[in-house]
C-alpha positions, 0 to 999 in steps of 0.5 A, spaced: 469 511 496 475 517 496 481 516 492 485 513 498 480 509 500 479 505 494 487 505 493 487 501 500 481 497 499 484 495 492 491 494 495 488 489 500 484 485 495 491 485 491 495 482 496 489 477 498 489 474 492 481 472 492 483 468 499 477 471 502 481 475 507 485 469 509 492 472 506 490 480 507 485 484 511 485 491 513 486 493 520 482 499 523 486 504 528 487 501 535 486 494 533 492 489 535 496 486 530 495 479 529 502 475 531 506 472 525 503 477 520 507 482 515 504 489 516 503 493 510 502 500 510 499 504 504 500 511 502 499 515 496 505 518 492 504 525 495 508 529 500 502 529 504 502 521 504 509 521 505 508 525 511 502 521 514 507 515 513 512 519 517 507 520 523 505 513 523 512 510 523 514 515 529 508 511 533 510 504 530 513 502 536 516 495 537 512 492 532 515 488 526 517 493 521 512 494 515 512 494 508 510 500 504 505 500 498 506 506 495 501 507 490 502 512 484 496 517 484 498 520 478 502 518 471 508 522 473 514 521 478 512 523 486 515 530 487 522 530 490 520 532 497 516 525 497 521 521 494 526 524 499 522 523 505 520 516 503 528 514 502 529 517 509 524 512 512 526 506 508 531 504 514 524 503 518 521 499 513 521 492 511 521 494 504 518 499 499 513 496 493 510 501 488 504 500 485 503 504 478 498 509 476 492 505 475 487 510 472 481 505 472 481 506 480 478 513 479 472 510 475 471 503 479 466 502 485 470 498 489 476 493 489 472 487 486 471 491 480 478 494 479 481 487 479 477 485 473 482 489 469 488 486 466 493 492 468 490 491 475 491 484 476 498 485 473 500 490 478 497 485 484 501 479 481 508 484 481 506 487 488 505 480 491 512 477 488 515 483 491 512 483 498 513 475 498 521 476 496 520 472 489 
């Protein structure tokens, strides 16, 4: 799994909260968005990730505004251009939830293993609270 793949799979597992896919699941490109769901886009904090987010939102259409889960790929702040671009896109988003840099994601085989770590579980709880508005 590449870095962004593990991040996307881990974010899906974080949001699902051990519900077996009942609370959150990944959709493949072109798959219809089920009625009544809260869409979530995942991007890393690179300028490249912010530009892919911008491209996705330009094609988003009449679907409900998605949440952005912005996953830190380094222990530093995102670069200025990425921060400015995401800030400019916030009007097209339901909100922005940030996941801190989790070095363990670089060393695990998958999201189940990642969720065995306390800092990942803590980030998951915070992420769910943010998106659920609690």
